[in-house]
C-alpha positions in Angstrom: 0.1 -0.1 -0.1 1.3 3.1 -1.1 1.8 6.2 1.5 -0.6 8.3 0.0 -3.4 5.6 0.0 -2.0 4.7 3.7 -3.0 8.7 4.7 -6.5 8.5 3.0 -7.3 5.3 4.9 -6.2 6.8 8.2 -8.4 9.8 7.5 -11.5 7.7 6.4 -11.0 5.9 9.7 -11.2 8.9 11.8 -13.8 10.4 9.7 -16.0 7.3 9.5 -15.9 5.5 12.7 -17.4 2.3 11.4 -17.2 0.5 14.7 -19.0 3.0 16.7 -22.1 0.5 16.8 -21.6 -2.2 19.3 -23.9 -4.5 16.6 -21.0 -3.8 13.8 -18.6 -5.1 16.3 -20.2 -8.3 16.7 -20.7 -9.2 13.1 -16.9 -8.1 12.1 -15.8 -10.6 15.0 -18.2 -13.4 13.9 -16.6 -12.8 10.3 -13.2 -12.5 11.5 -13.6 -15.8 13.7 -15.0 -17.9 10.7 -12.3 -16.5 8.1 -9.6 -17.5 10.9 -10.9 -21.1 10.5 -11.3 -21.0 6.8 -7.3 -19.9 6.4 -6.3 -21.9 9.5 -3.9 -24.2 6.8 -2.5 -20.8 5.4 -1.8 -19.6 8.7 -0.3 -23.1 9.8 1.9 -23.1 6.8 3.2 -19.2 7.2 4.2 -20.1 10.8 5.9 -23.2 9.8 7.8 -20.9 6.9 8.5 -18.3 9.5 9.2 -20.0 13.0 8.9 -23.9 12.2 6.2 -23.9 14.4 4.6 -27.2 14.6 0.5 -27.4 13.7 -0.2 -27.9 17.5 2.1 -25.2 18.7 0.7 -22.8 16.2 -2.8 -23.8 17.1 -2.1 -23.9 21.0 -0.2 -20.6 20.9 -1.4 -18.2 18.1 -4.6 -19.4 16.7 -6.5 -20.9 19.5 -5.6 -18.1 21.9 -7.3 -15.5 19.3 -10.2 -17.6 18.9 -10.8 -17.6 22.3 -10.5 -13.8 22.9 -13.1 -13.6 20.0 -15.4 -15.9 21.5 -15.1 -14.1 25.1 -15.6 -10.6 23.4 -18.6 -11.8 21.2 -20.2 -12.7 25.0 -19.1 -9.7 26.8 -19.5 -6.6 24.2 -22.9 -5.7 25.0 -22.5 -5.4 28.3 -19.0 -4.0 28.0 -20.1 -1.1 25.5 -23.4 0.1 28.0 -23.3 3.0 29.6 -22.9 2.5 33.7 -25.5 4.7 36.1 -23.7 6.0 39.1 -25.5 7.4 42.4 -25.4 11.4 42.0 -24.4 13.3 45.1 -27.1 15.1 46.6 -25.7 18.9 46.1 -26.0 18.0 42.4 -29.7 17.5 42.4 -31.5 17.0 40.2 -28.8 15.1 38.1 -28.0 11.3 36.7 -24.3 10.7 36.4 -23.0 8.1 33.9 -20.0 6.9 32.2 -20.1 6.3 28.7 -17.4 4.0 27.0 -16.1 5.4 23.5 -13.5 4.1 21.2 -10.5 6.3 21.1 -10.7 6.3 17.0 -7.9 5.3 14.4 -5.4 3.2 16.4 -2.2 1.8 15.4 -1.2 -1.6 16.5 2.5 -2.5 16.1 3.2 -6.4 16.5 6.5 -8.2 16.8 7.7 -11.7 15.2 7.8 -14.3 17.6 4.3 -14.9 17.9 3.2 -13.2 14.7 -0.3 -13.9 14.5 -1.4 -13.9 18.0 0.2 -10.8 18.8 -1.1 -8.8 15.8 -4.7 -10.2 15.6 -5.2 -10.4 19.4 -5.0 -6.8 20.1 -6.9 -6.1 16.7 -9.8 -8.0 18.3 -9.7 -6.1 21.6 -9.5 -2.7 19.7 -12.5 -3.6 17.5 -14.4 -4.4 20.4 -14.2 -1.1 22.3 -15.5 0.0 18.6 -12.0 1.6 17.1 -10.8 1.2 13.6 -7.1 0.0 13.2 -3.9 0.1 11.0 -2.2 -2.9 11.9 1.7 -3.0 11.7 2.8 -7.0 11.5 7.0 -7.6 11.6 8.7 -7.8 8.7 11.2 -10.6 10.0 8.0 -12.6 10.0 6.9 -12.0 6.9 5.0 -15.1 5.6 2.7 -14.5 8.1 2.5 -11.2 7.6 1.3 -11.5 4.3 -1.0 -14.3 5.8 -2.7 -11.3 8.1 -2.8 -9.0 5.1 -5.0 -11.5 3.4 -6.7 -12.3 6.5 -7.9 -8.7 7.0 -8.6 -7.9 3.4 -10.6 -10.5 3.2 -12.4 -9.6 6.6 -12.8 -5.8 6.9 -13.2 -2.6 4.5 -10.2 -0.3 4.6 -12.5 2.1 6.4 -12.5 -0.4 9.3 -8.7 -2.2 9.1 -5.7 -2.0 7.0 -2.4 -3.7 7.2 1.0 -1.9 6.5 4.0 -4.1 5.6 7.5 -3.2 5.7 10.2 -2.8 7.9 11.9 0.7 9.6 10.9 3.0 7.1 7.3 2.2 7.4 7.7 2.1 11.1 9.1 5.7 11.2 6.7 7.0 8.9 3.6 5.6 10.9 4.9 6.9 13.8 4.7 10.8 12.7 1.0 10.2 11.7 -1.6 11.7 14.3 -3.0 8.4 15.6 -6.0 8.2 18.7 -4.0 5.4 20.4 -0.9 3.4 19.7 -0.6 -0.2 21.0 3.0 -1.7 20.7 4.7 -4.9 21.2 8.3 -5.7 21.2 11.7 -4.6 22.7 12.2 -2.2 25.2 15.1 -0.2 22.6 12.1 0.4 20.0 9.4 1.2 23.1 11.4 4.0 23.7 11.1 5.5 20.5 7.2 4.8 20.0 6.9 6.5 23.7 9.1 9.4 22.5 7.4 9.7 19.1 3.8 9.4 21.0 4.4 11.8 23.8 5.1 14.4 20.8 1.3 14.4 19.9 0.3 13.4 23.1 -1.0 10.4 22.1 -2.1 7.4 24.8 -0.1 4.3 24.3 0.0 0.9 25.5 3.9 -0.7 25.5 4.2 -4.5 25.9 7.7 -5.3 26.2 10.0 -7.7 28.0 12.7 -8.2 30.3 14.5 -11.0 32.6 11.7 -12.8 33.7 13.4 -14.7 36.9 12.2 -17.9 37.6 12.7 -18.8 41.5 12.9 -22.2 43.1 13.0 -22.5 46.9 13.9 -25.9 48.5 10.6 -26.9 49.6 9.5 -27.0 45.6 8.7 -30.2 44.1 11.5 -30.3 41.6 10.3 -33.0 39.2 7.3 -31.1 38.8 9.3 -27.4 38.7 11.9 -28.8 35.9 8.9 -30.2 33.9 6.9 -27.1 33.6 10.2 -24.6 33.4 11.1 -26.6 30.3 7.8 -26.4 28.7 7.6 -22.3 29.5 11.2 -21.6 28.6 11.9 -23.6 25.2 8.4 -23.2 23.6 9.0 -21.4 20.5 12.4 -22.1 21.0 12.7 -19.8 24.1 11.5 -16.7 21.6 8.6 -15.8 24.3 8.6 -12.4 25.8 7.2 -14.1 29.0 9.5 -17.1 28.9 11.7 -17.5 32.3 15.1 -15.7 31.4 16.9 -17.2 34.1 16.5 -19.8 37.0 17.6 -18.6 40.5 17.4 -21.4 42.5 18.4 -22.5 46.3 22.0 -23.5 46.4 20.6 -26.9 48.1 18.4 -27.8 45.2 20.4 -26.9 42.3 22.0 -30.6 41.5 18.7 -32.1 41.8 16.8 -29.5 39.7 19.6 -29.8 36.7 19.2 -33.3 36.6 15.6 -32.9 36.0 15.7 -30.5 33.6 18.0 -32.8 31.5 15.6 -35.6 32.0 12.6 -33.1 30.8 14.2 -31.7 27.7 15.2 -35.3 26.6 11.4 -36.2 27.2 9.7 -33.3 25.9 12.1 -32.4 22.9 14.0 -35.7 22.4 17.6 -36.3 23.2 18.4 -34.6 19.2 15.9 -31.6 19.2 17.9 -30.1 16.1 16.5 -33.1 13.8 13.1 -32.9 15.3 10.6 -31.3 13.0 8.4 -30.2 15.8 11.1 -27.9 17.3 11.1 -24.2 16.3 14.0 -22.2 14.5 15.4 -18.9 15.3 14.0 -16.3 13.5 16.7 -15.3 11.4 20.9 -15.5 11.2 21.3 -12.3 13.4 18.9 -13.6 16.0 20.3 -16.9 15.9 24.4 -15.5 16.3 23.3 -13.2 19.2 21.7 -16.1 21.2 24.8 -18.9 20.1 27.4 -16.2 21.2 26.3 -16.5 24.9 27.0 -20.4 24.8 30.1 -20.7 26.9 31.4 -24.4 26.5 33.3 -24.0 29.9 29.8 -23.5 31.8 27.6 -25.8 29.9 25.3 -28.1 32.1 23.5 -29.6 28.9 23.2 -29.2 25.2 25.1 -26.2 23.4 24.6 -27.9 20.1 23.6 -25.6 17.3 22.4 -26.3 13.4 23.6 -23.5 11.6 21.9 -24.1 8.2 18.5 -24.7 10.2 19.1 -21.7 12.6 18.2 -24.2 15.4 19.9 -24.2 18.9 19.5 -27.2 21.1 17.9 -26.3 24.4 20.9 -25.5 26.8 21.2 -25.3 30.5 24.2 -22.6 31.3 26.1 -22.2 34.6 26.0 -18.5 35.5 26.1 -15.7 37.8 25.1 -11.8 37.6 28.4 -10.7 36.1 28.2 -12.9 33.1 27.0 -11.7 29.8 24.1 -13.6 29.6 22.6 -11.8 32.7 22.8 -8.4 31.0 20.3 -8.6 28.8 17.1 -10.7 27.7 18.0 -14.3 26.1 15.0 -14.8 23.9 16.2 -17.8 22.9 16.9 -21.5 24.0 19.6 -20.8 26.4 19.0 -21.1 30.5 21.3 -19.8 32.6 21.2 -21.1 36.4 22.2 -18.9 39.4 22.1 -19.8 43.0 20.9 -18.3 46.1 21.5 -19.3 49.8 18.3 -17.2 51.5 15.3 -16.5 50.0 15.5 -12.6 51.2 18.7 -12.4 49.1 16.9 -13.6 45.9 14.2 -11.0 46.5 16.5 -8.1 46.9 18.6 -9.0 43.9 15.3 -9.2 41.7 14.1 -5.7 42.7 17.3 -4.5 42.3 17.1 -5.4 38.6 15.0 -4.0 35.8 11.3 -4.4 36.4 10.3 -7.8 34.4 7.3 -8.6 32.6 6.9 -12.1 34.3 8.0 -13.6 37.8 7.9 -17.6 38.3 8.1 -19.0 42.1 8.1 -22.6 42.6 7.5 -23.4 46.2 5.2 -25.6 48.4 5.5 -22.7 51.3 2.3 -20.5 51.5 4.5 -17.8 53.7 7.2 -18.0 50.8 4.6 -17.7 48.0 3.3 -14.8 50.0 6.8 -12.9 50.4 7.9 -13.2 46.8 4.3 -12.3 45.2 3.9 -9.1 47.3 7.4 -7.9 47.6 8.8 -8.3 44.4 7.7 -6.3 41.5 7.1 -7.8 38.1 4.1 -7.5 35.4 2.2 -10.8 36.0 3.3 -14.4 36.5 2.7 -18.0 38.1 3.1 -19.7 41.5 4.5 -23.5 40.6 4.0 -22.7 36.5 5.2 -20.9 33.7 3.8 -18.6 31.2 0.3 -19.8 31.8 -1.2 -16.4 32.9 -1.0 -15.3 29.7 -3.4 -17.6 28.4 -6.3 -16.1 30.0 -8.9 -13.8 28.9 -10.2 -12.9 32.3 -6.9 -11.8 33.6 -5.2 -8.7 32.4 -1.8 -9.1 30.8 0.7 -6.2 30.8 4.4 -5.1 31.9 5.5 -2.5 34.5 8.1 0.2 34.1 11.0 -1.3 31.7 9.1 -4.2 30.8 5.7 -2.2 29.8 2.9 -0.1 30.9 -1.4 -0.9 30.0 -2.8 -4.1 30.2 -5.2 -6.1 27.9 -6.8 -9.3 27.3 -10.7 -9.7 28.2 -12.1 -6.7 29.6 -8.5 -4.7 30.2 -8.2 -5.1 26.5 -11.7 -3.8 26.1 -10.6 -1.0 28.8 -7.4 -0.1 27.2 -8.8 0.7 23.8 -11.8 2.6 25.4 -12.0 6.1 26.6 -14.5 6.6 29.4 -16.4 9.6 29.5 -18.1 10.9 32.5 -21.0 12.7 32.0 -23.7 14.7 34.4 -27.0 15.2 33.0 -28.5 17.7 35.1 -32.4 18.1 35.1 -34.0 21.8 34.2 -36.9 21.6 36.5 -35.4 22.6 39.8 -32.0 24.3 40.3 -30.4 24.4 44.0 -29.6 28.2 44.7 -26.7 27.4 47.1 -23.7 27.3 44.5 -24.7 30.7 43.5 -23.3 34.5 44.5 -24.2 35.8 46.8 -23.2 33.9 49.3 -24.8 33.5 52.7 -24.5 32.1 56.0 -27.2 29.7 55.7 -26.2 28.5 52.2 -22.7 28.0 53.3 -23.7 25.8 56.4 -25.7 23.7 53.7 -22.7 23.1 51.7 -20.8 22.3 54.4 -23.5 19.6 56.0 -23.4 17.9 52.2 -19.9 18.2 51.3 -18.1 16.3 53.7 
């Protein structure tokens, strides 16, 4: 799509506000749901080409999550869109107080490459549910999926409702210069800073969904075999290219040896002894990212794995003995390399986690209720799980989002509707009576009445 055409579409979306009526939103979401099912095989093929995802993983982590979000919104749009009445204070008499949900207008959604379908379409669903039109900018790195998304959007929506803009940095820069009513960005912290700066220039409200070094804390009361099973699932899903994946294990020194052995067993059970030849094991997105992750593998500190396949851009699930001074502990890993660090006291672990940049997620494995309460109440993080990993993201009833460096704002379900909604507070004042106490000239009697009611 040429730039002049994009600008025309943006102006058209702002002027026409196609989804102002919630009934049109319901109709559009039903059509989107059906078209996703019709194009399911194309989506599978695109995700296979971009990330080597299996059909099961593609459905579970991408298509299925989007369908669940659409189903949730279809059940709740009417209720969410309804103005809500509130009691008016006595000094407002006679009046009606209401809060009216209104769409922002034309929304820009910028999505990443690691879950290219889900992280494009799920916020799109929330934005449409709230009544907005959308300019969707998927990642150029996941080119095949971006092409399928463009076909899906063209099949489902008119250009005054939703358009897809393809391309890379130049297109991103061009879009950031436009005057959108809201910006929703998912991606790296570095780009998130640029998005925030550009949005600030126009006072555009934003949501940022980023990442960070999400810790996985394991204390000595944990069920170690179960912890290992769930950590391996969460860490090596999509070959570690998950924003909420456990970025490092922070375990009690007393259980490290047992945990490492159980992690090794689970890697072999879940991914076979040679994942590099496993057709269901995803690849790294591109050569640049492959080289970056590979360079963190230090053979002198290997606990397991470390093998790579340059041709297929695959890296074996890898466990790495580490400490906080190592290079891999100074950035988000975003690949199938899992550093393991130890602590001696839980207070030490809590203090260290809080001294780091605020992570998008935190996971804590423990059977001690006291320890669970200590970690969840004292540590700063976006969201997380006790005795599991990443599953908090797979719910339309729980808001999902980061904090500080890992993001701002939330979405999924009602939180997603709220994110893309401006709530207007309105006093509907009646005309048959007018309380005189607020008008000059002020009297002692009026002043006493004001103090009686305003307290």
